[in-house]
Kinemage of the C-alpha trace (Angstrom):
@kinemage 1
@onewidth
@group {chain A} dominant
@subgroup {mainchain}
@vectorlist {calphas} color= white
{ca met a 1} P 0.000 0.000 0.000
{ca ile a 2} L 1.287 3.428 -0.952
{ca val a 3} L 0.199 6.711 0.627
{ca ala a 4} L 1.028 10.075 -0.913
{ca trp a 5} L 3.342 12.146 1.260
{ca his a 6} L 0.879 15.046 1.397
{ca thr a 7} L -1.904 12.685 2.488
{ca val a 8} L 0.033 12.009 5.682
{ca ser a 9} L -0.150 15.683 6.687
{ca asn a 10} L -3.840 15.855 5.698
{ca leu a 11} L -4.591 12.793 7.828
{ca phe a 12} L -2.656 14.223 10.751
{ca tyr a 13} L -4.609 17.482 10.586
{ca leu a 14} L -8.005 15.751 10.295
{ca leu a 15} L -7.328 13.194 13.021
{ca ser a 16} L -5.837 15.682 15.473
{ca ser a 17} L -8.787 18.046 14.897
{ca ala a 18} L -11.326 15.267 15.404
{ca arg a 19} L -9.576 13.477 18.275
{ca ser a 20} L -6.138 14.602 19.440
{ca ser a 21} L -2.563 15.025 18.322
{ca ala a 22} L -1.608 11.910 20.294
{ca phe a 23} L -4.292 9.878 18.513
{ca ala a 24} L -3.171 11.174 15.113
{ca arg a 25} L 0.455 10.254 15.825
{ca glu a 26} L -0.528 6.770 17.026
{ca phe a 27} L -2.773 6.200 13.997
{ca leu a 28} L -0.106 7.318 11.527
{ca gly a 29} L 2.510 5.205 13.288
{ca gly a 30} L 0.239 2.190 12.819
{ca leu a 31} L -0.429 3.077 9.199
{ca leu a 32} L 3.286 3.256 8.468
{ca lys a 33} L 3.736 -0.330 9.667
{ca phe a 34} L 2.141 -1.534 6.424
{ca ala a 35} L 2.093 1.492 4.112
{ca thr a 36} L 4.922 3.104 2.183
{ca val a 37} L 5.000 6.857 1.700
{ca ala a 38} L 5.460 7.870 -1.931
{ca ser a 39} L 7.703 10.862 -2.196
{ca gly a 40} L 7.360 13.769 -4.550
{ca ser a 41} L 9.807 15.937 -6.408
{ca thr a 42} L 9.914 19.273 -8.106
{ca glu a 43} L 9.395 17.520 -11.433
{ca ser a 44} L 6.386 15.577 -10.147
{ca val a 45} L 4.762 18.818 -8.963
{ca arg a 46} L 5.482 20.434 -12.330
{ca his a 47} L 3.878 17.463 -14.052
{ca ala a 48} L 0.856 17.656 -11.735
{ca leu a 49} L 0.480 21.333 -12.633
{ca ser a 50} L 0.373 20.434 -16.319
{ca met a 51} L -2.307 17.744 -15.919
{ca arg a 52} L -5.799 18.477 -17.134
{ca met a 53} L -7.417 17.571 -13.847
{ca arg a 54} L -9.818 19.890 -12.046
{ca asp a 55} L -8.408 19.267 -8.581
{ca phe a 56} L -4.695 19.896 -8.095
{ca glu a 57} L -4.574 17.614 -5.045
{ca asp a 58} L -5.919 14.783 -7.201
{ca ala a 59} L -3.122 15.460 -9.691
{ca leu a 60} L -0.629 15.217 -6.806
{ca gln a 61} L -2.182 11.870 -5.869
{ca val a 62} L -1.626 10.645 -9.432
{ca glu a 63} L 1.985 11.779 -9.292
{ca ala a 64} L 2.470 9.994 -5.965
{ca ala a 65} L 0.996 6.844 -7.526
{ca ile a 66} L 3.386 7.158 -10.457
{ca ser a 67} L 6.348 7.720 -8.127
{ca gly a 68} L 5.358 4.694 -6.049
{ca asp a 69} L 4.803 2.548 -9.154
{ca ala a 70} L 1.186 1.924 -8.083
{ca ser a 71} L -1.093 -0.281 -10.146
{ca phe a 72} L -4.195 1.746 -9.264
{ca ile a 73} L -5.558 4.523 -7.034
{ca val a 74} L -8.313 3.814 -4.504
{ca thr a 75} L -10.674 6.777 -4.162
{ca arg a 76} L -14.333 7.482 -3.489
{ca asn a 77} L -14.106 10.150 -6.185
{ca val a 78} L -13.374 8.139 -9.332
{ca ala a 79} L -14.976 10.730 -11.633
{ca asp a 80} L -12.309 13.347 -10.848
{ca tyr a 81} L -9.553 10.953 -11.956
{ca arg a 82} L -10.708 10.616 -15.564
{ca gly a 83} L -7.508 12.342 -16.692
{ca ser a 84} L -5.308 9.984 -14.686
{ca ser a 85} L -2.770 7.701 -16.301
{ca ile a 86} L -3.255 5.338 -13.326
{ca pro a 87} L -6.561 3.392 -13.164
{ca thr a 88} L -8.873 4.064 -10.211
{ca leu a 89} L -11.051 1.866 -8.023
{ca thr a 90} L -13.674 2.806 -5.466
{ca pro a 91} L -13.060 1.429 -1.960
{ca ala a 92} L -15.960 -1.008 -2.481
{ca ala a 93} L -14.512 -2.224 -5.791
{ca phe a 94} L -11.099 -2.611 -4.161
{ca leu a 95} L -12.532 -4.707 -1.317
{ca lys a 96} L -14.557 -6.829 -3.716
{ca arg a 97} L -11.509 -7.454 -5.902
{ca phe a 98} L -8.794 -7.962 -3.293
{ca val a 99} L -10.366 -8.979 0.008
{ca ser a 100} L -11.821 -12.438 0.228
{ca pro a 101} L -15.089 -12.887 2.164
{ca arg a 102} L -14.833 -14.479 5.575
C-alpha cells in the first residue's frame, strides 16, 4: 500500500482536529507499519500542474501513484480521476476485488 506524502499531513490534521494530536500520531505510526509513503519531487509537482485535472490535489495523488509505481488509485471520487494515467477503483470495488469474504 502506498500513501502520498501530502496525504500524511492531511490525515494528521483531520485526526488531530477530530480526536487529538496523540491519537493522530498513534494512527499514523500504525499506518506506516504496512504502508509506504510515496515521495514527490519538483518535477512531479510540475507534471501535476500540467495535468488536465480539475483538482490539483488529485493530480498530486496521481503523481504519488506514479512515483510509487502503483497499479491503481483507490478513491471514493473516481470521476475526478478521468484524466489519470493510473486506473482508479472505489473502496468497495477494491474490497470486492482484493479482500476475500470471511
